[in-house]
C-alpha positions in Angstrom: 18.6 58.3 86.8 18.3 54.8 85.4 21.0 55.4 82.8 23.4 56.7 85.4 22.7 53.7 87.7 23.0 51.2 85.0 26.3 52.5 83.7 28.0 52.5 87.2 26.3 49.6 89.1 26.8 46.1 87.8 23.9 44.9 89.9 21.3 47.1 88.1 21.0 44.7 85.2 20.3 41.7 87.3 17.9 43.6 89.6 16.0 44.9 86.6 15.3 41.4 85.5 14.4 40.1 89.0 12.0 43.0 89.7 10.3 43.0 86.4 11.6 46.4 85.4 12.3 45.3 81.8 8.6 44.5 81.2 7.5 47.7 82.9 9.8 49.9 80.8 8.7 48.2 77.5 5.1 48.9 78.5 6.0 52.5 79.0 7.6 52.6 75.6 4.4 51.3 74.0 2.4 54.1 75.7 4.8 56.8 74.8 5.0 55.8 71.1 1.2 55.6 70.9 1.0 59.2 72.1 3.5 60.4 69.6 3.7 57.8 66.8 5.9 60.0 64.6 8.2 61.4 67.2 11.3 59.6 65.9 10.9 60.7 62.3 12.9 63.6 61.1 11.0 65.9 59.0 7.6 65.4 60.6 5.9 68.8 61.2 4.7 69.6 64.7 2.8 72.6 65.9 4.5 75.2 68.1 2.2 74.3 71.0 3.1 70.6 70.8 6.8 71.1 70.2 7.8 70.9 73.8 5.8 67.8 74.5 7.0 66.2 71.3 10.6 66.8 72.3 10.1 65.5 75.8 8.6 62.3 74.5 11.4 61.9 72.0 14.0 62.2 74.7 12.1 59.8 77.0 11.9 57.2 74.2 15.5 57.6 73.4 16.5 57.3 77.1 14.3 54.2 77.5 16.0 52.4 74.7 19.4 53.3 76.1 18.4 51.8 79.5 17.2 48.6 77.9 20.5 48.4 75.9 22.5 48.8 79.1 20.5 46.2 81.0 21.1 43.7 78.2 24.7 44.4 77.5 26.0 44.8 81.1 24.1 42.0 82.8 27.0 39.6 82.5 29.4 41.6 84.5 27.7 40.9 87.8 28.8 37.3 87.8 32.5 38.3 87.7 32.2 40.3 90.9 29.5 38.8 93.0 28.6 35.2 92.0 30.4 31.9 92.5 32.6 30.2 89.9 30.1 27.5 89.1 27.7 29.8 87.2 28.4 31.0 83.7 27.9 34.7 83.3 26.4 34.1 79.8 23.3 32.7 81.4 22.5 36.1 82.9 23.0 37.8 79.6 20.7 35.2 78.0 18.1 35.8 80.7 18.0 39.5 80.1 18.0 39.0 76.3 15.1 36.5 76.7 13.2 39.0 78.9 13.6 41.7 76.3 12.6 39.3 73.5 9.6 37.9 75.3 8.4 41.3 76.4 8.0 42.3 72.8 10.8 44.7 72.2 11.1 43.7 68.6 7.4 44.4 68.0 7.7 47.8 69.7 10.6 48.8 67.4 8.8 47.4 64.4 5.7 49.6 65.2 8.0 52.6 65.0 9.2 51.6 61.6 5.7 50.8 60.4 4.3 54.3 61.3 3.6 56.3 58.1 4.2 60.1 58.3 3.0 61.7 55.2 4.5 65.2 55.2 8.2 66.2 55.4 9.5 69.6 56.1 12.3 71.0 58.3 14.4 68.3 60.0 13.9 67.9 63.7 16.8 67.6 66.1 17.3 64.7 68.5 15.9 61.8 66.5 19.4 60.7 65.4 20.3 59.9 69.0 17.0 58.1 69.5 17.5 55.9 66.4 21.0 55.2 67.5 19.7 53.9 70.9 17.1 51.8 69.1 19.6 50.2 66.8 22.0 49.6 69.7 19.2 47.9 71.7 18.2 45.8 68.7 21.9 44.8 68.2 22.1 43.5 71.8 18.8 41.6 71.6 19.8 40.0 68.2 22.6 38.1 70.0 19.9 35.7 70.9 19.5 33.5 67.8 15.7 33.2 68.0 15.4 37.0 68.5 17.6 37.6 65.4 15.4 35.3 63.3 12.4 37.2 64.5 14.0 40.5 63.6 14.7 39.3 60.1 11.1 38.1 59.8 9.5 41.2 61.1 11.8 43.6 59.1 11.7 41.4 56.0 15.5 41.0 55.9 18.4 43.4 56.1 17.3 46.2 53.8 16.3 48.6 56.6 19.5 48.2 58.5 21.7 48.5 55.4 20.1 51.7 54.4 20.4 52.9 58.0 24.1 53.1 57.3 23.6 55.9 54.8 25.4 59.1 55.9 22.1 61.0 55.3 19.9 58.7 57.5 19.0 60.7 60.6 19.8 64.1 59.2 18.0 64.6 55.9 16.3 61.3 55.1 12.6 60.3 55.7 12.1 56.6 56.1 8.7 55.2 55.0 7.6 51.6 55.3 4.8 51.2 52.7 4.6 47.5 53.7 6.1 45.5 56.5 9.7 44.7 55.5 9.8 47.2 52.6 11.7 50.4 53.3 11.9 53.3 50.9 14.0 56.4 51.1 12.7 59.8 49.9 14.7 63.0 49.7 13.7 65.7 52.0 12.5 68.7 50.0 13.5 69.7 46.5 15.8 72.6 47.2 19.4 72.0 47.8 19.2 74.5 50.7 16.9 72.1 52.5 19.5 69.4 52.5 22.2 69.2 55.2 25.7 68.2 54.6 26.7 64.6 55.2 27.7 63.8 58.8 31.3 64.4 59.7 32.3 60.9 60.9 35.7 62.1 62.1 34.0 63.6 65.1 31.8 62.1 67.7 28.3 63.2 66.7 24.8 61.8 67.2 24.9 60.7 63.6 28.1 58.9 64.3 26.4 57.0 67.1 23.5 56.2 64.8 25.7 54.7 62.2 27.6 52.7 64.8 24.3 51.3 66.1 23.4 50.1 62.6 26.8 48.6 62.1 26.8 46.8 65.4 23.5 45.2 64.5 24.8 44.2 61.1 28.0 42.8 62.7 25.9 40.7 65.2 23.6 39.5 62.4 26.2 38.5 59.8 28.1 36.3 62.3 25.2 33.9 61.9 24.5 31.8 58.8 21.0 33.2 58.5 22.1 36.8 58.9 25.0 36.4 56.5 22.6 35.0 53.8 20.1 37.9 54.4 23.0 40.4 54.2 24.2 39.0 50.9 20.7 38.8 49.4 20.1 42.5 50.3 23.3 43.5 48.5 24.9 44.5 51.7 28.5 44.1 50.5 28.2 46.5 47.6 26.1 48.9 49.7 28.6 49.1 52.5 31.6 49.4 50.2 29.8 52.4 48.6 29.1 53.8 52.1 32.7 53.4 53.0 33.9 55.2 49.9 31.6 58.2 50.7 32.8 58.3 54.3 36.5 58.2 53.3 35.9 61.2 51.0 34.5 63.3 53.8 36.7 61.8 56.6 39.5 63.6 58.2 41.8 60.6 58.1 43.4 60.2 61.5 45.6 57.5 62.9 42.6 55.8 64.5 40.4 55.1 61.5 41.6 51.5 61.3 40.8 50.7 65.0 37.9 48.5 65.8 35.7 51.3 67.2 36.1 53.7 64.3 33.5 54.0 61.6 35.7 52.6 58.8 36.9 49.9 61.2 33.4 48.8 62.0 32.4 48.9 58.3 35.3 46.6 57.5 34.4 44.3 60.4 30.9 43.9 58.9 32.3 43.3 55.4 34.8 40.7 56.7 32.1 38.9 58.7 29.9 38.9 55.6 32.6 37.3 53.5 33.8 33.8 53.6 37.3 33.6 55.2 40.2 32.2 53.2 43.1 30.0 54.3 46.5 31.4 54.6 48.8 31.0 51.6 50.5 27.6 51.5 48.5 26.5 54.6 49.1 22.9 53.7 52.8 23.2 54.1 52.6 24.8 57.6 54.0 22.8 60.4 53.4 23.5 64.0 56.6 23.5 66.0 56.7 20.9 68.8 59.0 19.8 71.5 58.8 16.4 73.2 57.9 17.0 76.9 58.9 14.8 79.8 56.1 12.3 80.6 53.9 13.3 83.5 54.3 11.7 86.9 51.9 9.1 88.1 51.3 11.1 91.3 51.5 14.8 92.0 54.9 16.3 92.7 55.7 16.3 96.4 56.3 19.6 98.2 60.0 19.6 99.1 59.3 21.8 102.1 57.2 19.1 103.7 60.3 17.0 104.4 63.0 19.6 104.1 64.8 18.5 107.3 65.4 15.1 105.7 66.5 16.3 102.3 70.1 17.4 102.8 70.8 17.6 99.1 68.0 20.1 98.6 69.2 22.2 101.5 72.7 22.1 100.2 71.5 23.2 96.8 69.5 26.1 98.2 72.3 27.2 100.5 74.6 27.3 97.5 72.3 29.8 95.9 72.7 32.1 99.0 76.4 33.0 98.8 75.8 36.2 100.8 74.7 34.2 103.8 78.1 32.4 104.2 80.4 35.4 104.3 80.5 36.5 107.9 81.9 33.3 109.4 84.4 32.8 106.7 85.8 36.4 106.9 86.0 36.4 110.7 87.8 33.1 110.9 90.1 33.8 108.0 93.5 35.4 108.7 93.2 36.9 105.2 90.4 39.2 106.5 91.0 42.0 104.0 93.0 40.1 101.4 91.9 40.6 97.8 93.2 37.2 96.9 90.8 35.7 99.5 87.8 37.5 98.1 88.5 36.3 94.6 89.2 32.7 95.6 86.9 30.1 94.1 85.1 32.5 91.7 86.3 31.4 88.3 84.5 32.1 85.1 81.1 30.3 85.1 80.9 27.3 82.9 78.8 28.5 79.9 76.7 26.2 77.7 75.9 26.7 74.0 72.5 28.1 73.1 70.2 25.2 72.2 67.4 25.7 69.6 64.5 23.4 68.7 65.0 24.0 65.0 68.5 24.1 63.4 70.4 27.4 63.0 72.6 27.9 60.1 74.7 30.9 61.2 75.6 33.1 64.1 75.2 36.9 64.3 77.7 39.4 65.6 75.8 40.7 68.6 78.4 43.0 70.1 77.4 45.8 67.6 73.7 45.2 67.5 72.6 47.0 70.6 73.1 50.5 69.3 70.5 53.1 68.4 71.0 56.5 66.6 71.9 59.4 68.9 68.9 61.5 67.7 65.4 60.8 69.0 62.9 59.2 66.7 59.4 60.7 66.6 56.3 58.6 66.4 55.2 57.9 62.9 52.2 59.9 61.4 50.7 58.3 58.4 49.6 60.4 55.5 45.8 60.3 54.7 46.5 58.9 51.3 48.1 55.8 52.9 45.1 55.1 55.0 42.7 55.6 52.1 44.9 53.2 50.1 44.7 50.6 52.9 40.9 50.8 53.0 40.6 50.6 49.2 42.8 47.5 49.1 40.8 45.8 51.8 37.5 46.4 50.1 39.0 45.2 46.8 40.1 42.0 48.4 36.6 41.4 49.8 34.9 42.3 46.6 37.1 40.2 44.3 37.8 37.4 46.8 41.1 36.1 48.1 43.4 34.0 45.9 46.0 32.7 48.3 47.5 30.2 46.0 47.2 32.1 42.8 49.7 32.1 40.0 51.0 35.6 41.1 52.3 34.3 44.4 55.3 32.0 44.9 57.0 30.6 48.0 60.5 32.0 48.2 61.3 31.0 51.8 60.3 28.1 54.1 62.1 27.8 57.4 61.7 24.1 57.4 62.8 23.6 53.8 66.2 25.0 52.8 65.5 24.2 49.1 63.0 27.0 48.7 65.6 29.6 49.7 68.1 28.1 47.4 65.7 28.4 44.5 64.9 32.0 45.3 68.6 32.9 45.6 69.0 32.3 41.9 66.6 35.1 41.0 68.4 38.4 41.1 65.2 40.3 41.6 64.0 38.3 44.6 64.9 39.1 48.2 66.6 36.4 50.2 65.0 35.8 53.6 66.4 34.0 56.6 65.2 33.4 60.2 67.4 30.4 61.1 69.1 32.2 63.9 68.4 32.9 67.6 65.0 34.5 68.2 64.1 34.3 64.5 60.6 33.1 63.7 59.7 33.7 60.1 58.0 30.6 58.6 57.1 31.6 55.0 57.9 34.4 52.6 55.5 34.6 49.7 56.4 36.7 46.7 53.6 38.8 45.3 55.8 40.9 43.1 59.4 41.9 42.9 58.8 44.6 45.5 56.0 43.1 47.6 56.0 40.0 50.0 53.5 38.4 52.2 55.1 37.0 55.3 53.8 34.3 57.7 55.2 33.9 61.2 55.8 30.7 63.2 53.6 30.2 66.3 54.9 29.4 69.7 56.2 25.9 70.2 53.6 23.3 71.4 50.7 25.8 71.0 47.9 26.1 68.5 48.8 27.6 65.2 48.0 31.3 65.2 47.3 31.8 68.9 50.4 33.8 69.9 51.7 35.6 66.8 53.2 39.1 67.5 57.0 38.9 67.8 58.8 38.8 64.5 62.5 38.8 63.6 64.0 37.9 60.3 66.7 39.1 57.8 66.7 40.1 54.1 69.5 40.3 51.6 69.9 41.1 47.9 67.9 44.3 47.9 68.0 47.0 45.4 69.0 50.4 46.8 66.4 53.2 47.0 63.6 50.8 45.9 60.4 50.8 47.9 59.7 47.3 49.2 56.4 46.4 50.9 56.0 43.7 53.6 52.7 42.3 54.7 52.8 40.1 57.8 49.4 38.5 57.4 49.0 36.2 60.4 49.3 38.5 63.4 47.1 37.3 66.3 45.9 40.5 68.0 43.0 42.6 66.7 44.7 45.9 67.5 48.2 47.2 67.9 50.3 50.2 68.6 51.4 50.2 65.0 48.2 52.2 64.4 49.3 54.8 66.9 52.7 55.9 65.8 54.8 52.8 66.4 57.2 51.5 63.7 59.2 48.2 63.3 62.9 48.3 63.9 65.7 47.4 61.5 69.4 46.8 61.9 71.6 47.4 58.9 75.1 45.8 58.8 76.3 48.7 56.7 75.1 51.3 59.3 75.8 49.2 62.4 72.7 50.4 64.4 69.0 49.8 65.0 66.5 52.3 63.6 62.8 52.7 63.5 61.8 52.2 59.9 58.7 51.9 57.8 56.3 54.1 55.8 52.6 53.4 55.3 52.7 51.4 58.6 49.2 50.1 59.1 47.6 47.3 61.2 44.2 45.9 60.3 42.1 42.8 60.3 42.2 40.6 57.2 40.1 37.8 55.9 42.5 34.9 56.6 40.9 32.3 58.8 42.4 31.7 62.2 42.0 28.1 63.4 41.8 28.9 67.1 38.7 29.9 69.0 40.2 32.2 71.7 42.1 35.4 71.1 45.3 36.0 72.9 44.8 37.2 76.4 47.2 38.5 79.0 48.0 41.6 81.0 46.4 43.6 78.2 43.2 41.5 78.0 40.2 43.5 76.6 36.7 43.2 77.9 34.9 40.2 76.3 31.9 40.8 74.3 28.7 39.1 75.6 27.2 36.6 73.2 24.5 34.0 73.2 25.7 30.4 73.4 23.2 29.4 70.8 24.4 32.0 68.3 27.1 30.7 65.9 30.1 33.1 66.0 31.9 34.0 62.9 35.3 32.4 62.4 38.1 34.6 63.8 40.5 36.0 61.4 44.1 37.2 61.5 45.4 40.7 61.3 47.9 42.2 58.8 50.9 44.4 59.6 51.8 46.3 56.5 54.8 48.6 56.1 57.2 49.7 53.4 60.9 50.0 53.5 63.5 51.8 51.4 66.9 50.2 51.7 69.8 52.7 51.4 72.6 50.3 50.5 72.9 47.8 47.7 73.2 44.1 48.8 73.1 45.0 52.4 72.0 42.5 55.1 69.2 43.9 57.2 67.4 42.5 60.2 63.8 43.5 60.8 62.0 42.9 64.1 59.0 43.8 66.2 61.2 45.4 68.8 64.9 45.6 69.6 65.9 42.0 70.1 67.7 40.8 73.2 68.7 37.1 73.0 70.1 34.7 75.5 73.5 35.1 73.8 73.2 38.9 74.4 72.7 38.2 78.1 75.6 35.9 78.2 77.8 38.4 76.4 76.8 41.2 78.8 77.4 39.1 81.9 80.8 38.0 80.6 81.8 41.6 79.9 80.6 42.6 83.5 82.5 39.6 84.9 85.7 40.8 83.4 85.5 44.0 85.5 87.9 44.1 88.5 85.1 45.1 90.9 82.6 42.4 89.8 83.6 39.8 92.5 83.2 42.3 95.3 79.7 43.2 94.1 78.1 40.2 92.4 77.9 36.4 92.3 76.8 34.8 89.0 75.3 31.4 89.3 73.2 28.9 87.4 69.8 28.6 89.0 68.7 25.7 86.9 68.4 24.3 83.4 65.3 24.9 81.2 63.3 22.2 79.4 65.5 22.8 76.4 68.6 22.5 78.5 69.4 26.2 78.3 71.0 28.0 81.2 68.8 30.1 83.6 71.0 32.5 85.5 70.8 33.9 89.0 72.6 37.1 90.0 73.2 38.0 93.7 74.2 41.7 93.9 75.2 43.1 97.2 78.4 44.4 98.8 80.6 41.4 99.4 83.5 43.5 100.7 84.9 42.5 104.1 84.6 45.9 105.6 81.0 46.2 104.5 80.1 42.8 105.8 81.3 43.9 109.2 79.7 47.3 109.2 76.5 46.2 107.6 75.8 42.5 108.3 74.0 40.6 105.6 71.3 39.7 108.1 70.2 43.3 108.3 69.9 43.9 104.6 66.7 43.9 102.6 66.1 41.2 100.0 64.7 42.5 96.7 63.7 39.8 94.1 63.8 41.0 90.5 62.8 39.0 87.4 62.4 39.6 83.7 61.6 38.0 80.3 59.0 35.5 81.4 57.4 36.4 78.1 60.1 36.0 75.4 58.5 38.5 72.9 58.9 41.3 75.5 62.5 42.1 74.8 62.2 45.6 76.2 62.1 44.0 79.7 65.6 42.7 79.2 67.0 46.2 78.4 65.4 47.5 81.6 67.0 44.7 83.5 70.3 45.4 81.8 70.1 49.0 83.0 69.4 47.8 86.6 72.3 45.4 86.6 74.7 48.0 85.1 73.7 50.6 87.6 74.0 48.2 90.6 77.4 47.2 89.5 78.6 50.7 88.9 80.6 53.1 91.1 77.6 55.5 91.6 77.2 56.6 95.2 73.5 55.5 95.2 74.4 52.1 93.8 77.1 51.7 96.6 74.4 52.6 99.1 72.0 50.1 97.7 74.6 47.3 97.8 75.2 48.0 101.5 71.5 48.1 102.3 70.0 45.4 100.0 70.6 42.0 98.6 69.3 41.9 95.0 68.4 38.4 93.8 68.0 38.7 90.1 66.7 36.2 87.5 67.3 38.1 84.3 65.7 35.6 81.9 63.0 33.3 83.1 62.1 31.9 79.7 65.4 31.3 77.9 63.8 28.6 75.7 61.1 30.9 74.4 63.7 33.7 73.7 66.0 31.3 71.9 63.3 29.9 69.6 61.6 33.1 68.7 58.4 32.5 70.7 56.2 35.4 71.7 54.5 34.3 75.0 55.0 30.6 75.9 57.7 28.2 77.0 58.5 24.9 75.3 55.7 23.4 77.3 53.3 25.6 75.4 52.1 27.4 78.5 52.3 31.0 79.7 54.9 30.8 82.5 53.4 33.9 84.2 50.3 31.9 85.0 52.2 29.0 86.7 53.4 30.6 89.9 50.7 29.1 92.2 51.8 25.5 91.7 54.8 25.3 89.3 56.0 21.9 88.0 59.7 21.0 88.3 59.3 18.8 85.2 57.2 21.2 83.0 58.2 24.6 84.2 61.6 24.3 85.9 62.6 27.9 85.8 59.4 29.1 87.6 59.6 26.1 90.0 63.2 26.8 91.2 62.7 30.6 91.3 59.7 30.3 93.5 61.4 27.6 95.6 64.3 29.9 96.2 61.9 32.6 97.4 60.1 30.1 99.6 63.4 28.9 101.1 64.2 32.5 102.1 60.9 32.6 104.0 61.6 29.2 105.5 65.1 30.4 106.6 63.5 33.5 108.3 65.2 36.0 106.1 63.6 39.5 106.1 61.7 41.1 104.5 59.9 38.0 103.5 58.6 37.3 107.0 57.2 39.3 109.9 59.0 39.5 113.2 56.3 41.4 115.0 54.3 39.9 117.9 51.7 42.4 119.0 51.1 40.4 122.2 54.7 40.9 123.4 55.0 42.1 127.0 58.2 44.1 126.3 56.8 47.3 124.9 60.1 48.6 123.7 61.0 45.5 121.9 57.6 45.1 120.5 57.6 48.7 119.2 61.0 48.4 117.6 60.0 45.2 115.9 56.8 46.8 114.8 58.8 49.7 113.4 61.2 47.4 111.6 58.3 45.4 110.2 56.3 48.4 109.0 59.2 50.4 107.8 61.1 47.8 105.9 60.3 48.1 102.1 59.2 44.6 101.1 59.6 45.1 97.3 59.8 42.8 94.3 59.3 43.4 90.6 58.7 41.4 87.4 59.5 43.3 84.2 57.3 43.1 81.1 56.4 44.8 77.9 52.9 46.1 77.0 51.8 46.0 73.4 48.7 48.2 73.7 49.7 51.2 75.8 52.3 53.9 75.8 54.7 55.0 78.6 56.0 53.0 81.5 53.8 52.1 84.5 53.2 49.3 87.0 50.5 46.9 88.1 50.5 46.3 91.8 48.6 44.4 94.4 46.3 46.3 96.7 46.8 45.8 100.4 43.8 45.3 102.5 42.7 47.6 105.4 45.1 48.0 108.3 48.6 49.4 108.8 49.7 48.4 105.3 46.7 50.0 103.5 48.0 52.1 100.6 51.6 50.9 101.0 51.7 49.6 97.5 51.3 53.2 96.1 54.5 54.5 97.8 57.0 53.2 95.3 55.1 54.2 92.2 54.9 57.7 93.6 58.6 57.8 94.1 59.2 56.3 90.7 57.1 59.0 89.1 59.4 61.6 90.7 62.7 60.2 89.5 61.6 58.7 86.1 60.3 61.2 83.5 58.7 58.6 81.4 56.8 56.9 84.2 53.0 57.2 84.0 51.5 57.1 87.4 48.0 57.5 86.0 48.1 54.2 84.1 49.3 52.2 87.2 46.7 49.9 88.6 46.5 47.9 91.9 43.4 45.7 91.5 43.8 42.0 90.8 41.6 40.3 88.3 40.8 36.7 88.6 42.9 35.8 85.5 46.0 37.4 87.2 45.9 35.5 90.5 48.6 33.1 89.3 51.1 35.8 88.2 54.4 36.5 89.9 53.4 39.8 91.6 50.2 38.3 93.1 51.8 35.1 94.4 54.8 37.0 95.9 52.4 39.3 97.7 49.8 36.9 98.9 51.9 33.8 99.6 55.3 35.2 100.6 54.3 38.6 102.1 56.1 41.0 99.7 53.8 43.9 100.3 55.1 46.0 97.4 55.0 43.5 94.6 54.8 44.9 91.1 54.8 44.1 87.4 56.5 47.0 85.6 55.2 47.4 82.1 57.1 49.2 79.3 55.7 50.3 76.0 56.9 49.0 72.7 55.9 52.3 71.1 56.8 55.5 72.9 55.4 58.3 75.1 52.3 60.5 75.1 53.1 62.5 78.3 56.1 64.2 79.8 59.2 65.7 78.2 59.5 62.9 75.6 55.9 63.1 74.4 55.6 62.1 70.7 58.9 60.2 70.7 59.4 56.4 70.2 61.2 54.5 72.8 64.9 53.5 72.2 67.4 51.1 73.8 68.9 54.0 75.8 65.5 55.0 77.2 64.8 51.5 78.4 68.2 51.2 80.1 67.6 54.6 81.7 64.3 53.2 83.1 66.3 50.5 84.9 68.6 53.2 86.4 65.6 55.2 87.5 64.1 52.1 89.0 67.1 51.7 91.3 67.1 55.4 92.2 63.4 55.1 93.2 64.4 52.2 95.5 67.1 54.4 97.0 64.6 57.1 97.7 62.2 54.6 99.2 64.8 53.3 101.6 65.6 56.9 102.7 61.9 57.5 103.3 61.5 54.3 105.4 64.8 54.7 107.3 63.9 58.3 108.2 60.5 57.2 109.5 62.2 54.4 111.4 64.7 56.7 113.1 61.8 59.0 114.1 60.0 56.1 115.7 62.9 54.5 117.5 64.2 57.8 119.0 60.9 58.6 120.6 60.9 58.5 124.4 57.2 58.2 124.7 55.6 54.9 125.4 55.0 53.0 122.1 55.1 54.8 118.8 54.7 58.6 118.5 51.2 59.6 117.5 52.4 61.9 114.7 54.5 59.2 113.1 51.8 56.6 113.7 49.5 58.9 111.8 52.1 59.1 109.0 52.1 55.4 108.7 48.3 55.3 108.4 46.6 54.8 105.1 46.1 58.4 104.4 49.8 59.2 104.4 50.8 56.1 102.3 48.7 57.5 99.5 50.5 60.9 99.6 53.1 61.8 97.0 56.6 60.7 97.6 57.9 64.3 98.2 55.0 65.0 100.5 55.7 61.9 102.4 59.4 62.5 102.8 58.9 66.1 103.9 56.3 65.2 106.4 58.5 62.5 107.9 
């Protein structure tokens, strides 16, 4: 019961400490272990009469240690949900750790190890699980530095825990402690038939958990100076490398063995923590990219809406961004009511500006042919077991021999800031020629290890710490030899895990083939031993749960990760571009909009304007898509149309968002019947690229100001974050102007019941929808993050559109969609639009970089066409949503009863909002 409560209720850990349950449970542990001192030793004979009692005691002891582990490890989560901001959650972890430490948990565990069984026969079942819980509990307690020192003193160092990593510990091994701190291992029996096979670590077994418990303790210990010294003195490095070798021989090598939670991944984590990190090759030459920001103002920026009546220039600028609001009067007053010449008047080609980069570019790329993928689908990559074994072998070899980043075998053949290095490399016919001095390129160094192997180092985001946001990469290579296997190691990736371990491959564009393809064999992503000079890992929409730690305990220096892949170039002396994902630059956007502008129907369907300029003086575009035709304006006035704000590319490394947005724009400008319907019913205000500076300069997450723009929506700065400032200002101006669906028109106290009911119907049944498009680096499929509406008539409304999206989009994953809002996401676009501006269905649509694991395209990698199709399906889901709400509105308004019909009123209730889209439509 305690285990179940502690797993599900975050208050249990705090209540356990406040009510003295920790001390009581440890006292019970002492009594149980005194009754059966050898219960946890495999191979200890017990009489048939006592067998049941022994097994019960063993299970009770194992469960007690599991409860203590949960109380210590989960105690910090209570602060994030219940307590105020002024308290640090770590203090509650420390309190529980101190309670465990002071209550004598270490001495209780030591007494188990000190017990001396003398006879060994048939192994007993269940003790592996008990030992796993003991080691897990000890690993949690050891996060307190004083407790760790006490553990090392009581156990005489690390020998016991290193030997606990043996594949035979817990199955065929009897541990004896002849003296405190001295552990010996004796074989069980003399006959081979008495021995069990080593544990199969490719499956989740009790022995698997036992080994993980030992590794978690070692990982916690070696992150301190004292623990690292004890680990080295006990020969832990060689012992774990040997253990890893034996595991690899028995292991069914799957795609997950390099993940952090796999046995090999945990062994490698201990080995890395126990080794001294190295500096990146040519670290002394690395230069952080910077951009001079405008000086801050002496006083806070004034809210323009506080004096909007006096600021005619501001109003004029805002009204210019609402061309759809100034059509009715012009058309009615004009004698050229239906004249084509009138509708095209004054809409010349927008004045385009050249793309501006922080670092100089040396050549342009023909982008008209670069957005093409092969017609056949590309399956997710499955690595051969030999490749994974090779990766593990190379990592252990590096740790054993030490890193030599500036050794004689490595030479710098490309430096983005020094053209001379590339010129020298170009003279060697066997050396690849690298380049990233083009839009969205971000390769900093190329280091030659051999004629066919290169270590690559990426540039970090501008005005950020080196190594904090390294994921996006984009560079070109030339002078390759055909049919030769080249290996690339990108050695300064920031994130600890990646979809590259789950079937994802990089993309490559060949000028000879004129298309993008997924490429790469032996694709593998793993932590290396190069020191990262930043304390915090990258966080964002895919932030993982933080590990609790003691403030007094010195953490091991964070290290980078390596993306390794091999490529075979088919053509001699080809020029190939390699990237993290299909690139989509600011120039691509301008080319696409120019091509759309050339269409004859563009001016009747869209207005293309400049919203503002970015910090780097790049253009931030605004598209207004609706039906501008004179007949449509009369039959469907703009005032009755729904406003739908759409945004993309706030994170420059998420190029898949731009392809989805391209699909949306293409569909809305098309002749499709549903697109025509949407243009008559809606006004789409689209900002297709919120962070043009980051896109142009090859950043992954930040703007030129060095900040994540998707955390600036609460109070954006006109000087530091102009694109966010003017986008939000435009949305706020729509609210100020009283344009639906941003504001409510319902007054429940109205005496006119018919008017009040019709206004209520309009307010409830108008889809208030907005969406910000992103890419997700750690999940497959397409899904949304929403904002949960509170109790009332809107409860569950946020789930209607995702249900409809799941019906029209085969790659949409409704199960991965979430609606809760974490504290770190309160300044994002979807939350601010919902809470401040009243957009009840406000979403972040996330698209995978990898592929799909459900639906008809399961096992395939995503391509450009798939992304554009998601944009089309997004529009079709809006079409279905409007039909649902309009049908419900007609049912309400045609009722002759007083007020709203009870049946429809029930349909609007929270139970029906949570129904599926088809069920909802059929019921209406």
